[in-house]
C-alpha positions in Angstrom: 23.7 20.8 11.1 21.3 18.3 9.5 21.7 15.3 7.1 20.3 15.2 3.6 17.9 12.4 4.6 15.2 14.9 5.5 13.8 17.5 3.2 15.7 20.9 3.1 12.4 22.7 3.8 8.8 21.8 4.6 7.0 24.4 2.5 3.4 23.4 1.7 2.4 22.8 -1.9 -0.5 25.0 -3.3 -3.2 22.3 -2.5 -2.1 21.8 1.1 -1.7 25.5 1.6 -5.2 26.2 0.4 -6.6 23.4 2.6 -4.9 24.9 5.6 -6.3 28.3 4.8 -9.9 27.1 4.3 -9.9 25.0 7.5 -8.5 28.0 9.4 -11.5 30.0 8.1 -13.8 27.3 9.3 -14.9 26.1 5.9 -16.3 22.6 5.8 -14.3 20.4 3.5 -15.7 17.0 2.3 -12.5 14.9 2.4 -12.4 12.3 -0.4 -8.7 11.5 0.4 -9.5 9.9 3.8 -7.7 6.5 4.0 -7.6 6.1 7.8 -10.3 3.6 8.8 -10.4 4.9 12.3 -11.5 8.3 10.9 -13.9 6.8 8.4 -16.2 5.2 11.0 -14.5 1.9 11.4 -13.9 1.6 15.1 -12.4 -1.5 16.9 -14.9 -3.8 18.4 -14.7 -4.0 22.2 -14.0 -7.7 22.1 -11.0 -7.1 19.9 -9.7 -4.5 22.3 -10.0 -6.9 25.2 -7.4 -9.1 23.4 -4.8 -6.5 24.3 -5.5 -7.0 28.1 -3.9 -10.4 28.3 -1.6 -10.4 31.4 1.2 -11.8 29.4 1.5 -8.5 27.7 3.2 -7.1 30.8 6.2 -9.3 30.0 9.0 -8.5 27.5 9.1 -10.8 24.5 12.5 -10.0 22.8 12.5 -12.5 20.0 13.8 -10.5 17.0 11.6 -12.4 14.6 8.4 -12.0 16.7 6.7 -14.4 19.0 6.2 -17.9 17.6 2.4 -17.9 18.3 2.1 -14.6 16.3 4.1 -15.9 13.4 2.1 -19.1 13.3 -1.1 -16.9 13.1 0.3 -15.1 10.1 1.2 -18.4 8.5 -2.4 -19.6 8.9 -3.6 -16.4 7.3 -1.4 -17.0 4.3 -2.9 -20.5 4.0 -6.2 -18.9 3.3 -4.6 -17.4 0.2 -3.2 -20.8 -0.9 0.3 -20.2 0.4 2.1 -22.7 2.6 4.4 -20.3 4.6 6.6 -21.7 7.3 6.3 -19.5 10.5 10.1 -19.5 10.6 10.1 -17.6 7.3 8.1 -14.7 8.8 9.4 -11.7 10.7 7.2 -9.2 12.5 7.6 -5.5 12.3 5.8 -2.4 13.6 4.5 -1.4 10.2 4.9 -1.7 6.5 7.1 1.4 6.5 9.4 -0.3 9.0 9.4 -3.4 6.8 10.6 -1.3 3.9 13.3 0.3 6.0 14.6 -3.1 7.3 14.7 -4.5 3.7 16.5 -1.4 2.3 19.1 -1.9 5.1 19.3 -5.6 4.2 19.6 -5.3 0.5 21.2 -1.9 -0.4 24.3 0.1 0.5 24.2 3.9 0.3 23.7 5.0 -3.3 22.3 1.6 -4.4 18.9 1.7 -6.2 15.5 0.1 -5.9 12.9 0.2 -8.7 9.4 1.3 -7.8 6.3 1.4 -10.0 4.8 4.6 -11.5 2.1 5.4 -10.7 2.2 4.4 -7.1 1.8 5.7 -3.5 4.2 8.6 -2.9 6.0 7.1 0.1 8.9 5.1 -1.4 11.1 8.1 -2.1 10.9 9.3 1.5 11.6 5.9 2.9 14.5 5.3 0.5 16.0 8.7 1.3 16.0 7.9 5.0 18.2 4.9 4.2 20.4 6.6 1.7 18.9 4.5 -1.1 18.1 5.9 -4.6 14.7 5.3 -6.3 14.2 4.7 -10.0 10.7 4.2 -11.5 9.4 1.8 -14.0 6.0 2.4 -15.7 2.8 0.5 -15.5 0.8 0.5 -18.7 -3.0 0.8 -19.1 -4.8 -1.1 -21.9 -8.3 -1.7 -20.4 -6.4 -3.1 -17.4 -3.0 -2.1 -15.9 0.0 -4.2 -16.8 3.6 -4.6 -15.8 5.9 -4.9 -18.8 8.9 -6.9 -17.6 10.8 -5.9 -20.8 10.3 -2.2 -19.9 11.3 -2.9 -16.3 14.5 -4.7 -17.5 15.7 -1.6 -19.3 15.5 0.4 -16.0 18.0 -2.0 -14.3 21.5 -0.7 -13.7 24.6 -2.0 -12.0 23.4 -0.3 -8.7 19.9 -1.9 -8.8 19.3 -4.2 -5.8 15.5 -4.8 -5.7 12.2 -4.3 -7.5 9.2 -3.1 -5.6 5.7 -4.3 -6.7 2.5 -3.2 -5.1 -0.1 -6.0 -5.3 -2.7 -4.5 -5.7 -1.3 -1.1 -6.6 -2.3 2.1 -4.9 -3.9 4.1 -6.5 -4.6 2.0 -9.7 -6.1 -0.9 -7.8 -4.4 -3.4 -10.2 -3.2 -6.8 -9.2 -0.2 -8.5 -10.9 -1.4 -11.3 -13.2 0.2 -14.7 -12.9 2.2 -14.5 -16.2 3.6 -11.1 -15.1 4.6 -12.3 -11.7 6.3 -15.4 -13.2 8.2 -13.3 -15.7 9.2 -10.8 -13.0 10.5 -13.6 -10.7 12.5 -15.2 -13.6 14.0 -11.8 -14.5 15.0 -11.0 -10.9 16.5 -14.4 -10.4 18.6 -14.1 -13.5 19.7 -10.5 -12.6 20.4 -11.2 -8.9 17.6 -8.9 -7.7 15.2 -9.2 -4.8 11.4 -8.6 -5.1 9.7 -6.6 -2.4 5.9 -7.1 -2.8 3.6 -4.8 -0.9 0.4 -6.8 -0.4 -1.3 -4.8 2.3 -4.5 -4.4 0.2 -4.5 -7.9 -1.2 -7.7 -9.1 0.5 -9.9 -6.2 -0.9 -11.0 -7.6 -4.3 -13.5 -5.3 -5.9 -14.1 -6.9 -9.3 -13.2 -10.0 -11.2 -10.2 -10.0 -13.5 -10.0 -11.4 -17.0 -6.7 -13.1 -16.1 -5.8 -15.0 -13.0 -4.2 -12.9 -10.3 -0.9 -13.9 -8.7 -1.9 -15.1 -5.2 1.0 -13.8 -3.1 4.8 -13.5 -3.3 5.0 -15.3 0.0 4.9 -18.5 -2.1 8.2 -19.9 -3.2 9.8 -18.4 -6.3 13.1 -18.5 -8.2 13.9 -15.0 -6.9 14.5 -13.9 -3.3 11.1 -12.4 -2.4 9.7 -10.5 0.5 5.9 -10.2 0.9 4.7 -7.4 3.1 1.4 -7.5 5.1 0.0 -5.9 8.2 -3.0 -5.1 10.4 -3.3 -1.5 9.2 -5.1 -2.4 6.0 -6.0 -6.1 6.3 -7.9 -5.6 9.5 -8.4 -1.8 9.4 -6.2 -1.4 12.5 -3.5 1.2 11.8 -3.4 2.0 15.5 -2.3 -1.5 16.5 1.1 -1.1 14.7 1.9 -4.5 13.5 3.2 -5.7 10.1 5.1 -8.7 8.8 7.5 -9.8 6.1 7.2 -13.3 4.6 10.5 -14.4 3.0 10.6 -16.8 0.0 13.0 -17.9 -2.7 15.9 -20.3 -3.1 16.8 -21.8 0.3 20.4 -20.6 0.6 19.4 -17.0 -0.2 16.2 -17.2 2.0 18.2 -18.5 5.0 20.9 -15.9 4.7 18.2 -13.1 4.3 16.3 -14.3 7.4 19.5 -14.5 9.4 20.4 -10.9 8.5 16.9 -9.6 8.9 16.7 -11.0 12.4 20.0 -9.3 13.2 18.7 -5.9 11.9 15.4 -6.3 13.7 17.2 -7.3 16.9 18.7 -3.8 16.9 15.3 -2.2 17.2 13.0 -4.8 18.8 10.1 -2.5 17.9 7.0 -4.8 18.1 5.1 -4.6 21.4 4.3 -7.8 23.3 0.5 -7.1 23.8 -0.2 -6.9 20.1 1.9 -10.0 19.4 -0.2 -11.9 21.9 -3.4 -10.5 20.5 -2.5 -11.2 16.9 -4.0 -14.8 16.6 -7.3 -13.6 18.0 -7.3 -10.6 15.7 -6.6 -12.6 12.6 -9.3 -15.0 13.5 -11.7 -12.1 13.2 -10.2 -10.8 9.9 -13.2 -11.7 7.7 -15.6 -10.0 10.1 -13.5 -6.9 10.2 -13.2 -6.8 6.4 -16.8 -7.3 5.6 -18.1 -3.8 6.4 -15.1 -2.3 4.6 -15.7 -4.3 1.5 -19.4 -3.3 1.6 -18.4 0.4 1.9 -15.8 0.2 -0.9 -18.3 -1.5 -3.2 -21.1 0.9 -2.4 -19.0 4.0 -2.9 -17.5 2.6 -6.2 -21.1 2.0 -7.5 -22.1 5.6 -6.6 -19.1 6.9 -8.4 -19.8 4.8 -11.5 -23.3 6.1 -11.7 -22.1 9.7 -11.6 -19.4 9.1 -14.2 -21.9 7.5 -16.5 -23.7 10.9 -16.8 -20.4 12.6 -17.7 -19.0 11.0 -20.9 -16.0 13.4 -20.7 -14.7 11.5 -17.6 -13.4 7.9 -17.6 -13.4 5.8 -14.4 -10.5 3.4 -14.4 -12.4 0.9 -12.3 -10.1 -0.8 -9.7 -9.7 -4.5 -9.3 -9.0 -4.0 -5.6 -7.8 -1.7 -2.9 -9.3 1.4 -1.4 -9.0 4.0 -4.2 -10.5 4.9 -7.6 -9.0 6.8 -10.5 -10.9 9.3 -12.7 -9.3 10.4 -16.0 -10.5 13.9 -16.8 -10.2 16.1 -19.9 -6.7 17.4 -20.3 -7.9 20.9 -21.0 -6.8 21.6 -17.4 -4.1 20.1 -15.2 -5.0 17.8 -12.4 -3.8 20.4 -9.9 -6.1 23.0 -11.4 -9.1 20.6 -11.3 -8.2 19.6 -7.7 -8.1 23.2 -6.6 -11.5 23.8 -8.4 -12.9 20.9 -6.4 -11.4 22.3 -3.2 -13.0 25.7 -3.7 -16.3 23.9 -4.0 -15.6 22.2 -0.7 -14.2 18.8 -1.9 -10.7 17.5 -1.3 -9.3 14.9 -3.7 -5.7 14.0 -4.7 -4.3 15.1 -8.1 -2.7 12.3 -10.1 0.8 13.9 -10.2 1.0 13.1 -6.4 1.2 9.5 -7.5 3.7 10.0 -10.4 1.4 9.9 -13.3 3.6 11.0 -16.2 0.9 12.5 -18.4 -2.9 13.0 -18.6 -5.2 14.5 -16.0 -6.2 12.1 -13.2 -8.0 12.5 -9.9 -7.6 10.0 -7.1 -10.6 9.3 -4.8 -10.7 7.3 -1.6 -13.5 4.8 -1.5 -13.2 4.4 2.2 -15.1 7.7 3.0 -18.4 7.6 4.9 -21.3 7.3 2.4 -22.9 10.6 3.5 -19.7 12.5 2.8 -19.0 10.6 -0.4 -22.5 11.3 -1.8 -22.5 14.9 -0.8 -19.1 15.5 -2.5 -19.9 13.8 -5.8 -21.7 16.7 -7.6 -18.9 19.2 -6.9 -16.3 16.6 -7.7 -17.9 15.9 -11.1 -18.2 19.6 -11.9 -14.5 20.1 -11.2 -13.7 17.0 -13.3 -15.4 18.4 -16.4 -15.2 22.2 -15.9 
């Protein structure tokens, strides 16, 4: 009765099953996987919520691209990152997930492929399945910093490949694309007739300087048709507001055709609510104020984790350049799932690296967004599991 777009069953994996059992028993679990800012103590200021009460929100704004005032606000936000983006080259969506879905519909027929990085957040496969698109991975390489090898990526391209997904910065590695990598990628995609989908939702959260200049944004013009994704969920810690955007760049003929077709697809759904579109300029005006306490929390927790790791030479912290996560490489005497279950039995929940498509090694993924009291209380048990 059901299509193959959804999983054939919803059986829990061992980690999720054990979490369910412990919570049912009333065991307190210190959750170091928390990435929802509204559950990590970051609540919307009342003044921001009042922006949603504009009387104009009672009307219906059916522009498929999004209200002009909202797109102009996104354009001004890109200007702070050195990108001159025409508001007419921006399309609003309800979320980054919806942005992906619209772009898969735009670029790929059933059975076509998109290339996604490994490691990366385990969402692309589900999104692609829902649009009958296949996913192939290309590896990121670590040599003191994470790197994209365009030559390696090139070998993954087939006759069915339609787009390359880059996550800038990556989740969970926290690595940004460097300028030479982005240039080489754009040149390759232009030559091979591929689009670039650049997920930049964490781009504002820089945690440490890089030895090489970071690529600012794929919203800037490039030789390849490119789609830069952003949204309020991460940039302003407002996942409940449900607003994202796609900034389209690349050669003018391709860009104009893409925008025309994107507007057609978006017009089928008209998913973005009027109140949040009206509020968007005021929200983005407060972006730096909204980000400041999050950056302080991320930096503080990362420093606490560094201090713990320094006392355990068996563990390596792959310090992130940006984003909300940190990676710990542990001795391979146990699998990452075994170490995750050990931590859980001690009352601490973390993600194993294989959730993020690490091909080898033993990695644990920790959210830096957690409240400091929770983070500090969890660290001793986490480190014991990491080395035990």
